[in-house]
N, C-alpha and C positions, 0 to 999 in steps of 0.2 A: 684647609684648602678649599672646602666647599662653601666656606664664608668668602674666601678671597672671588672665588668664581660668580658667587651669587652677587656681590658688591660690584665687579667690573660689569656683569650684565646690567643690573639696574644702571649704572652710569651711561653705557651705550644706548639703553632705550630711553633714557631720559635724554641724552643728546642729540639722539635720532628725533625725538619728538618736538624737541624746540625748535630744531630746522625747518620743521614742517609749519611751524607756526609764528615765523618769524616775520613774515607779511610778504609783500609785495618784494620783488626783485626785477633786477632789469636796469636800463638805461632810461626810461620815460617814466614820469612821475603820474602814473595811473593808479586807479582804485579798480580792481576787478572783484564783483560780488557775485555768487552763487545765487541765485535766487530759487531755482526749481532743477530736481528735485531735492528737497532737504533730507527726506526720508524715502529715497527710491527703494522700488519694488520690482519684482520679474513681472508684472501684471500686464507688460507689453505695451505701456505707454511711451516709452521711448523717446523721452524730447528732456532737454537741457534747456534752461535760459540763463545768461549772465548778462549783467551789466557792467559797462565800462564808464568810467568818470574821468575827468582831467582834475589836475590839482585843485581847481577853482570849484570842484563839484559839477561842471558841465558835462552833459553826456557826450560820448566820443561814438561818432558813426564809420569813421572812414578806418577803423583799426580791421585786421584779417585776425581772426581767432582759430587758435588750434588749439584742441582738447586732447588729452590723453588721459587714458582711465588704466591704470594698474591695480591689479590685485596686490594685497599685502604679501602673499606669499608666491614663492617663486613657482616657475613652470605656468604660467598663463600669458595668453599671447594678450599684449595691452588693445583697448579699444580706441581707435580713432576717429576724430571727428573734425571738420572745418566750417567756419561762418564767415563772413564777409558784410559788409554795408550793414551796420546795425541802424535802428529806427528808435530816436531818443535814447541812445546808449544801450537799446535793449537787441541781445542776439540769442533768436533761438533756433533750435538744430535737432535733428534725429539723433538720438545715441542711445543704440542697445546694448544693456547691460547683459553679459553673457552667463553670471554667476551670482549667487546670492555669497555674501561674506563682506569682508572688510576692503575698501578700495582705496587707492590715493588719486585724485583726479588733478591733473596739472593743467592750468588754464594759461597759454602765452597768446598775448595780444601784441600785434606787431603793426607800427603806424606807416603810414607811406614814405616817411622820410628815412623808414629803419629802426627807428628806436623801437623798443620792446619792453613789456615788462610781463611777470609771470606770477602766479599764485597758486598754490596748492591746497585743496581739500580733502577733508578726512570724510568718507560716508561709509556707510553699512548698508549695504542692499538687503533686503528683506523678501 
């Protein structure tokens, strides 16, 4: 019985992990790249940078970017941020980490025509 539970747990964990790494989802063909922080800390810097490009690799400057940071364990309030009007596809905005630990950061870019793309990033705050 313990082996069956263990195997089921592993399958669930692998399935969840793959869904977070499948790439960008949505209706727009965009690439969303987290530039910083790649190794976040609670040192008070509190800034995040994301680059958005289109299918041809050209920078996207007219998107609205919504960021949601969730801790991987239950009970924590998510951290939310927004940015608009990138420059050369770069969007930099304040982001306040509230605790050390594992986070899932979801970046959603919405274009003026309503098309959108979303990407998740797994980060560990030290």
